[in-house]
C-alpha positions as CSV (number, residue, x, y, z in Angstrom):
1,M,-98.4,73.1,-18.1
2,T,-96.4,71.0,-20.0
3,T,-93.3,72.5,-21.6
4,E,-92.2,71.9,-25.1
5,V,-88.5,71.8,-25.6
6,S,-87.7,72.2,-29.6
7,I,-84.4,71.4,-30.9
8,I,-83.2,74.6,-33.1
9,V,-80.5,73.6,-35.6
10,T,-78.6,76.7,-36.6
11,V,-76.6,76.0,-39.9
12,P,-73.6,78.9,-40.0
13,P,-74.6,80.8,-43.6
14,K,-72.9,79.1,-46.3
15,E,-69.8,81.5,-47.7
16,E,-69.9,81.7,-51.3
17,A,-66.0,80.5,-52.5
18,P,-64.2,83.6,-54.3
19,A,-64.1,83.0,-57.8
20,A,-61.5,82.2,-59.6
21,D,-61.2,85.4,-61.0
22,D,-60.6,86.8,-57.4
23,L,-58.1,84.4,-56.5
24,Y,-55.8,85.4,-59.6
25,D,-54.0,88.6,-58.8
26,A,-52.6,90.2,-62.2
27,D,-51.0,92.6,-60.1
28,Q,-48.6,90.2,-58.4
29,V,-44.7,90.6,-59.2
30,G,-43.7,88.5,-62.3
31,A,-47.0,87.3,-62.8
32,S,-47.8,86.7,-66.5
33,L,-51.2,87.7,-68.1
34,D,-51.5,84.1,-68.9
35,R,-53.4,82.4,-65.8
36,D,-52.6,79.1,-66.6
37,T,-48.9,80.1,-66.1
38,L,-47.0,79.3,-62.7
39,R,-43.7,80.3,-63.9
40,L,-43.0,82.5,-60.3
41,W,-44.7,79.4,-58.4
42,I,-42.0,77.3,-59.8
43,A,-39.4,79.3,-59.8
44,T,-40.2,79.4,-56.1
45,E,-40.7,75.7,-55.8
46,A,-37.3,75.5,-57.5
47,Q,-35.2,77.8,-55.2
48,R,-36.6,75.7,-52.2
49,V,-36.2,71.9,-53.6
50,A,-32.8,73.2,-54.7
51,K,-32.0,74.3,-51.2
52,D,-33.2,71.5,-49.8
53,R,-31.2,69.1,-52.3
54,I,-27.7,71.5,-51.5
55,D,-28.2,71.0,-47.5
56,A,-28.5,67.0,-48.1
57,Q,-25.7,67.0,-50.4
58,M,-23.8,68.8,-47.5
59,K,-24.8,66.5,-45.1
60,L,-23.7,63.5,-47.1
61,L,-20.3,65.2,-47.6
62,E,-20.3,65.6,-44.2
63,R,-20.6,62.0,-43.4
64,Y,-17.9,61.1,-46.0
65,M,-15.4,63.4,-44.4
66,A,-15.9,61.9,-41.2
67,R,-15.5,58.6,-42.4
68,G,-12.2,59.4,-44.4
69,A,-10.8,61.3,-40.8
70,S,-11.5,57.9,-39.6
71,F,-9.9,55.5,-41.7
72,V,-6.6,58.2,-41.9
73,G,-6.4,57.9,-38.3
74,W,-7.0,54.2,-38.3
75,G,-4.7,53.2,-41.4
76,L,-2.0,55.0,-40.1
77,T,-1.9,53.8,-37.2
78,A,-1.9,50.1,-38.5
79,T,0.5,51.3,-41.0
80,I,3.0,52.8,-38.0
81,G,2.1,49.3,-36.0
82,L,2.6,47.0,-39.3
83,S,5.8,48.9,-39.8
84,A,6.9,48.5,-36.7
85,V,6.6,44.9,-36.4
86,W,8.4,44.4,-39.9
87,R,11.5,46.1,-38.9
88,L,11.9,45.4,-35.3
89,H,11.5,41.2,-36.1
90,S,13.0,39.0,-38.9
91,H,9.5,37.4,-39.5
92,P,7.2,37.4,-40.9
93,P,9.0,39.1,-44.1
94,Y,6.2,40.4,-46.0
95,L,4.3,42.6,-43.5
96,W,5.4,45.2,-45.8
97,I,2.6,44.3,-48.1
98,P,-0.4,45.4,-45.8
99,A,1.8,48.1,-44.0
100,T,1.7,49.2,-48.0
101,L,-1.8,48.7,-48.1
102,T,-2.7,50.5,-45.2
103,A,-0.6,53.6,-46.0
104,A,-2.2,53.7,-49.7
105,A,-6.2,53.4,-48.3
106,S,-5.0,56.5,-45.5
107,F,-3.2,58.2,-48.8
108,S,-7.0,57.9,-50.4
109,A,-9.5,58.8,-47.3
110,A,-6.8,61.9,-47.1
111,L,-8.0,62.9,-50.7
112,L,-12.0,63.1,-49.1
113,L,-10.6,66.0,-47.2
114,W,-8.8,67.7,-50.0
115,P,-10.9,70.7,-50.2
116,R,-12.4,71.2,-53.2
117,Q,-15.0,73.7,-55.1
118,W,-18.3,73.2,-53.5
119,Q,-21.6,75.1,-53.8
120,I,-23.8,75.9,-50.1
121,S,-27.1,76.9,-50.3
122,G,-27.5,80.4,-50.4
123,D,-26.5,83.9,-52.0
124,L,-24.4,86.4,-50.5
125,P,-26.4,89.8,-50.0
126,S,-24.1,91.7,-52.2
127,Y,-24.5,89.3,-55.1
128,L,-28.7,89.8,-54.7
129,G,-28.1,93.3,-54.9
130,S,-25.9,93.4,-57.6
131,L,-28.5,91.8,-59.7
132,R,-30.8,93.6,-62.2
133,F,-34.1,92.4,-63.2
134,E,-37.8,94.2,-64.1
135,T,-39.7,91.4,-62.2
136,E,-39.6,88.8,-59.4
137,L,-39.8,86.4,-61.5
138,E,-36.7,86.9,-63.5
139,L,-34.9,87.0,-60.6
140,R,-36.3,83.8,-58.9
141,E,-35.4,81.7,-62.3
142,T,-31.7,82.9,-62.6
143,L,-31.4,81.7,-59.1
144,A,-32.7,78.5,-59.2
145,Q,-30.8,78.1,-62.7
146,R,-27.7,79.0,-60.4
147,D,-28.8,76.5,-58.0
148,E,-28.7,73.8,-60.2
149,Q,-25.6,74.4,-61.5
150,G,-24.7,74.0,-57.7
151,I,-26.3,71.2,-57.5
152,E,-24.6,69.7,-60.5
153,L,-20.8,71.0,-59.3
154,N,-22.1,69.0,-55.4
155,D,-22.9,65.7,-57.8
156,T,-19.4,65.9,-59.0
157,R,-18.0,66.5,-55.8
158,L,-20.0,63.0,-54.3
159,G,-18.9,61.3,-57.1
160,W,-15.3,61.9,-56.8
161,A,-15.8,61.2,-52.9
162,S,-17.7,58.0,-53.6
163,V,-14.7,56.5,-55.7
164,F,-12.4,57.4,-53.2
165,M,-14.2,55.9,-50.3
166,K,-14.5,52.5,-52.5
167,F,-10.4,52.5,-53.0
168,T,-9.9,53.2,-49.1
169,L,-12.3,50.4,-48.3
170,G,-10.8,48.3,-51.2
171,F,-7.0,49.1,-49.4
172,M,-8.3,48.0,-46.0
173,A,-9.6,45.0,-46.8
174,A,-6.9,44.0,-49.1
175,A,-4.5,45.0,-46.0
176,A,-6.8,43.0,-43.6
177,L,-6.6,39.9,-46.3
178,S,-3.4,40.4,-46.7
179,V,-2.2,39.8,-42.7
180,A,-4.8,37.1,-42.9
181,V,-2.7,35.0,-45.3
182,I,1.1,36.2,-44.0
183,F,0.0,35.2,-40.2
184,L,-1.8,31.7,-41.3
185,S,0.6,30.4,-43.9
């Protein structure tokens, strides 16, 4: 007796893809009667992107402030050291120049640390509770616009931080160059 083995191939039954009308939920809060409109998704995505952008801005500000704090410390140390050498020794007579430049660098770096307006991501629960809208769509669009205004405010603050950092670096470079010129001449 021979036994025959036959291979049975089973294919899972094809599931029918849901019709496009089944994917569209017209009862969704804020949904438009126009199926081609994605306003609710866009508003939700705008909020998510804004949160990511504000978080990235915050990290950049933290880096600027850390560098600024470091420059304040080093600038004051260099200012005190150069001023002491200038006061205690009669030569070289022009050490007040790099001492002034390092003091200016410290002041410029301190301006990086000065508190200014800053928008953080998220809103207070009391603010959300005070808003009255008929749909989720309107609420999300309003919050996304508010986040965009915060991003613009933060960009202004970061622009000034960049300017102060450039001044700080310029003053420190000028101080180092002037010390080299004084001691090499």
